[in-house]
C-alpha positions in Angstrom: -0.3 -0.1 -0.3 2.7 2.3 -0.9 1.6 3.6 -4.3 1.5 7.2 -4.8 -0.8 7.0 -8.1 -3.5 7.5 -6.3 -6.8 9.7 -6.4 -7.1 12.2 -3.4 -10.0 14.0 -1.4 -8.9 18.0 -1.7 -9.5 19.6 2.0 -10.6 23.3 2.7 -11.5 25.6 4.4 -15.4 25.9 2.4 -15.6 21.1 2.9 -13.3 20.5 5.7 -13.4 23.5 7.6 -12.8 22.3 10.5 -10.4 19.5 9.7 -8.6 22.2 7.9 -8.7 24.7 10.8 -7.5 21.6 13.3 -4.3 20.9 11.1 -3.0 24.3 10.7 -3.7 24.7 14.3 -1.7 21.6 14.5 1.2 23.4 12.4 1.0 26.8 14.4 1.2 24.7 18.1 4.6 23.6 17.1 5.9 26.5 15.2 6.1 24.7 11.6 4.3 26.2 8.4 1.3 24.5 7.4 1.2 22.6 4.8 -0.3 24.8 1.6 -2.7 21.9 0.4 -3.6 19.2 2.4 -5.1 16.2 0.5 -6.7 12.5 2.6 -6.2 9.6 0.2 -6.9 5.6 0.6 -3.3 4.5 2.5 -2.7 4.6 6.2 0.3 7.0 5.9 0.9 10.5 5.6 4.1 12.9 3.6 5.0 15.8 3.1 5.7 16.9 -0.4 7.1 19.6 -1.5 7.6 23.3 0.6 6.7 26.5 0.6 3.4 27.7 -1.6 4.1 23.5 -3.0 3.8 22.1 0.3 1.0 19.0 -0.4 0.7 17.2 2.6 -1.3 13.9 1.9 -3.3 12.0 5.1 -4.2 8.7 5.0 -8.1 8.4 5.6 -7.3 5.7 8.2 -5.5 7.6 10.6 -8.2 10.1 10.4 -10.8 7.2 11.1 -8.4 5.4 13.7 -7.1 8.2 15.5 -8.2 10.5 18.0 -7.8 14.3 17.8 -5.1 13.9 19.8 -3.3 11.1 18.3 -3.6 12.5 14.5 -2.2 15.5 15.8 1.2 14.2 17.3 1.4 12.0 13.6 1.0 15.2 11.8 3.6 17.4 13.4 5.8 14.5 13.5 5.9 14.8 9.9 5.3 18.3 9.1 9.0 18.9 11.8 10.7 16.1 10.8 10.4 17.0 7.0 10.6 20.9 7.3 14.4 20.7 10.1 15.4 18.0 7.5 15.0 20.3 4.6 16.5 23.2 6.6 20.2 21.0 7.2 18.7 20.0 11.3 18.1 15.9 11.0 15.9 15.2 14.6 15.3 18.4 15.7 11.9 18.9 16.7 10.7 22.4 17.9 11.2 22.9 22.1 7.5 24.6 22.5 4.2 22.4 21.8 5.5 19.2 21.6 6.1 16.3 24.3 8.0 13.2 22.8 6.3 10.5 24.7 3.2 11.5 23.2 4.3 11.6 19.8 5.5 8.0 20.5 2.7 6.4 22.0 0.7 7.9 18.7 3.3 6.7 16.1 2.7 3.4 18.5 -1.0 3.8 17.8 -0.6 4.9 14.0 1.8 1.4 13.2 -1.6 -0.2 14.8 -3.9 1.1 12.9 -2.2 1.1 9.5 -1.3 -3.4 10.8 -5.4 -3.4 11.4 -6.1 -1.5 7.8 -4.0 -3.3 5.8 -4.9 -6.9 7.3 -8.4 -6.4 6.6 -7.9 -4.7 3.0 -6.1 -8.8 2.0 -8.5 -10.7 4.0 -12.2 -8.9 3.0 -10.7 -6.4 -0.2 -8.4 -9.1 -1.5 -11.3 -12.0 -2.4 -13.5 -9.8 -3.4 -11.7 -8.1 -6.0 -10.0 -11.5 -7.2 -14.0 -12.5 -7.6 -15.2 -8.9 -9.3 -16.6 -6.9 -6.9 -15.4 -4.0 -4.6 -17.0 -3.3 -1.2 -18.9 -0.1 -1.0 -19.1 -0.2 3.2 -15.0 -0.9 3.3 -14.9 1.9 5.5 -17.9 1.1 8.0 -16.9 -2.4 8.3 -13.3 -1.4 8.7 -14.3 0.7 12.2 -16.6 -2.3 13.2 -13.5 -4.7 12.9 -11.5 -1.9 14.3 -13.8 -1.5 17.5 -14.5 -5.6 17.9 -10.1 -5.3 18.5 -10.0 -2.4 20.8 -12.5 -3.7 22.7 -10.6 -7.5 22.8 -7.2 -5.6 23.8 -9.4 -3.6 26.7 -11.1 -7.1 28.1 -7.7 -8.5 27.7 -6.0 -5.3 29.9 -8.5 -5.8 31.8 -10.1 -2.8 31.8 -14.1 -2.5 30.7 -14.5 -1.3 27.2 -16.8 1.6 25.9 -19.4 0.9 24.1 -19.4 2.1 20.6 -22.5 2.8 17.9 -21.6 0.5 15.0 -24.4 1.9 12.7 -22.7 5.4 12.4 -21.2 6.9 9.3 -18.2 5.9 7.9 -16.5 9.3 8.1 -18.0 10.4 11.5 -14.6 9.3 13.1 -15.1 7.9 17.2 -13.0 8.4 19.5 -11.2 5.6 21.1 -12.0 6.1 24.7 -14.5 8.2 26.6 -12.3 10.5 27.3 -10.2 11.6 23.8 -11.1 13.7 21.4 -12.5 13.2 18.1 -11.4 14.3 15.0 -13.2 17.1 13.1 -14.3 14.9 10.1 -17.5 15.9 8.1 -18.6 13.4 5.6 -16.9 12.9 2.8 -20.0 11.1 0.7 -21.0 8.4 -0.9 -18.9 8.6 -4.1 -15.5 8.5 -2.3 -15.8 6.7 0.0 -16.9 4.2 -3.2 -14.1 5.8 -5.2 -11.3 4.7 -2.2 -12.4 1.6 -1.7 -12.9 0.4 -5.7 -9.4 2.2 -5.8 -7.6 -0.9 -3.1 -9.5 -3.6 -4.6 -8.2 -2.2 -8.6 -4.6 -2.6 -6.6 -5.4 -5.9 -6.2 -5.5 -6.4 -9.9 -3.2 -4.6 -11.2 -0.4 -6.2 -13.3 -2.8 -9.1 -13.5 -4.4 -8.7 -17.0 -7.6 -9.1 -15.4 -10.9 -6.8 -16.3 -10.6 -4.2 -13.7 -14.6 -3.3 -13.8 -15.7 -4.3 -10.7 -19.3 -4.6 -8.9 -20.3 -2.7 -5.9 -21.5 -5.0 -3.4 -21.7 -4.7 0.6 -20.2 -7.3 2.9 -23.8 -8.7 4.1 -24.3 -9.6 0.0 -21.2 -11.0 -0.2 -22.3 -15.2 -1.3 -20.2 -17.4 0.4 -18.9 -18.7 -2.5 -16.7 -15.8 -2.1 -15.6 -16.4 0.9 -14.7 -20.3 0.5 -13.0 -19.4 -2.6 -10.4 -17.3 -1.5 -9.4 -19.5 2.0 -9.3 -22.5 -0.8 -6.9 -21.0 -2.8 -4.6 -19.9 0.2 -5.1 -23.3 1.4 -4.1 -25.2 -1.9 -0.8 -22.6 -2.0 -0.3 -23.8 1.9 -0.8 -27.1 1.3 1.7 -27.0 -2.4 4.6 -25.5 -0.3 3.9 -27.5 2.5 4.6 -30.5 0.1 7.6 -28.6 -1.5 9.3 -28.1 2.0 9.0 -31.8 2.5 10.2 -32.7 -0.9 7.0 -35.0 -1.7 4.6 -34.5 -4.6 1.5 -33.2 -1.7 1.3 -32.9 1.7 -2.1 -33.2 3.9 -3.4 -31.3 7.0 -1.8 -33.3 9.4 1.1 -33.0 7.3 0.8 -29.7 7.4 0.6 -29.5 11.2 3.1 -31.2 11.9 5.7 -28.7 10.3 3.5 -25.8 12.3 4.6 -27.6 15.2 8.1 -28.4 14.5 8.1 -24.4 14.1 8.1 -24.0 10.8 4.9 -22.1 9.9 6.6 -18.8 8.7 8.4 -21.1 6.2 5.2 -22.2 4.7 3.4 -18.6 4.8 7.0 -17.2 2.7 7.0 -20.4 0.3 3.2 -20.2 -0.2 3.5 -16.3 -0.6 0.1 -15.8 1.6 1.8 -13.6 4.6 0.4 -11.5 6.4 0.6 -8.4 8.9 -1.0 -8.7 12.1 -1.2 -12.2 12.2 0.8 -15.2 14.0 2.2 -17.6 11.5 0.5 -20.3 12.9 -2.7 -19.2 12.5 -2.3 -17.6 9.5 -1.1 -20.9 7.9 -3.8 -23.4 9.2 -6.5 -21.0 9.3 -7.1 -21.4 5.6 -7.0 -25.3 6.3 -9.4 -24.9 9.4 -11.8 -23.3 7.0 -11.5 -26.4 4.5 -13.0 -29.1 7.4 -15.1 -26.8 9.0 -17.3 -25.8 5.8 -17.2 -29.4 4.9 -19.0 -29.9 8.0 -21.9 -27.3 7.4 -20.4 -24.9 9.3 -20.6 -21.0 8.2 -19.5 -18.0 9.7 -21.0 -16.5 12.2 -21.0 -12.9 10.4 -19.0 -11.4 7.2 -16.8 -9.6 9.1 -16.4 -12.4 12.2 -14.5 -14.9 10.6 -12.8 -16.5 13.1 -16.5 -17.9 14.9 -18.6 -19.9 12.9 -22.0 -22.0 13.4 -22.4 -25.1 12.9 -25.8 -27.0 11.8 -26.2 -28.2 15.5 -25.4 -24.1 16.6 -22.5 -25.0 18.1 -20.1 -22.2 18.0 -15.5 -22.6 17.3 -13.9 -19.8 17.8 -11.3 -20.4 15.3 -8.7 -17.5 16.5 -8.8 -18.5 19.9 -8.4 -21.9 19.0 -5.3 -21.4 17.3 -4.0 -19.0 19.6 -2.6 -22.5 21.9 -1.7 -24.3 18.9 1.0 -25.3 20.9 -0.8 -27.3 23.1 -1.1 -31.0 22.7 -4.4 -31.4 23.6 -5.3 -28.7 20.5 -2.9 -30.2 18.3 -4.6 -33.6 18.8 -7.9 -31.8 18.1 -6.2 -29.9 15.0 -5.2 -33.2 14.1 -8.8 -34.8 13.9 -10.0 -31.7 12.7 -7.9 -31.9 9.2 -7.7 -35.7 9.3 
C-alpha cells in the first residue's frame, strides 16, 4: 500500500473547515509552516511533499478514522517537523514548544496499529472480493467496526472495561478510541469519495494481473459465501503446495502441514506460499485456511461476514478458530486440530 498514484480528496476551508483548521492549528502549535494543500487518500500513511507555497500534505484516511484528535495531531506534527527541519539541515531536531516526545511516540505506535489493522482488513476482505469481481462499498464502515472489536478485545484482555461504541454510525464520523478522547473533526466525505477509495483499493489487487477491472459494487452482507470459500480455498492450496515442497514430496495433507507448524516452520510455509499477512501469527495464518476447509465440509458457516474467526455449525454450536489457534502449541489443541484436518 505504498503506491502514490491514487485519487485524493482535497481538504479545504469550504468542504472541511474544521479539519482544515485542525491541521493548521497543529502546525501553529509546533511553530512550523502549515501545508498549503491537504489531501486525503486511502493509504495508512502521512507524507509532506514540496515546500513553501508548493507544500502538499498527503494524509491517510485510515489515520483520520482510526486515531483520536490528539493522536492525529501528533502524527501530523511529527511529519511536518521532521520534513521541515530536515530540509533546513537540522535532522531529528524538533521545536521545543508544544511537543511531548512521549506523546508523539505513543501516537506513532497507535498509528502503526491502525495501519496493520487496515492492511490486514484489506487483504482479508477486499482481496477475495476483487478476485471475484467486486469491491466493498461499505469498506470504511466495515473496517471501523472490526477496529472497534479489536480494541474491545484488547481492553478486555487488559482488564479494562471497553467503552461501547455505536457500530451503525456513518463511515466518516470518527468515534474516539475511548470515552476521554476527542474525535477528529471530519465531515462526511460523501458516498462517491468513499466508494471511489474502496474501488481503487480493490483494483490494486488486479493491477498488473491482466484481469478485467470493471468491478461491481457490493456490501459485505450481500457477499455470497462462495466468494469467501474461493479465497480461503486458494490459500489452502498454496499452503499445502508449499508444505509439500518443504517435505520434498508430491503433496501434503492437513496433518502433515500441522506437523510442520508444530515444528516451528509456519513462517517458512507462508514465505514459500506467498500468503503472508501483517499482524497475524504465522501458525494461525497457516492453519486458518485449512481449518476453514474442514469446517465447511462439516457444514459450518461464518457467524458474521466480518467476524470470520467464529463459525456456527448445523447444530448451532460455535467454534472460535482464532481462540483455538492461539493455543496451537498445546498437546490437546494439536490433537483436536489433527482430528479436524484428517
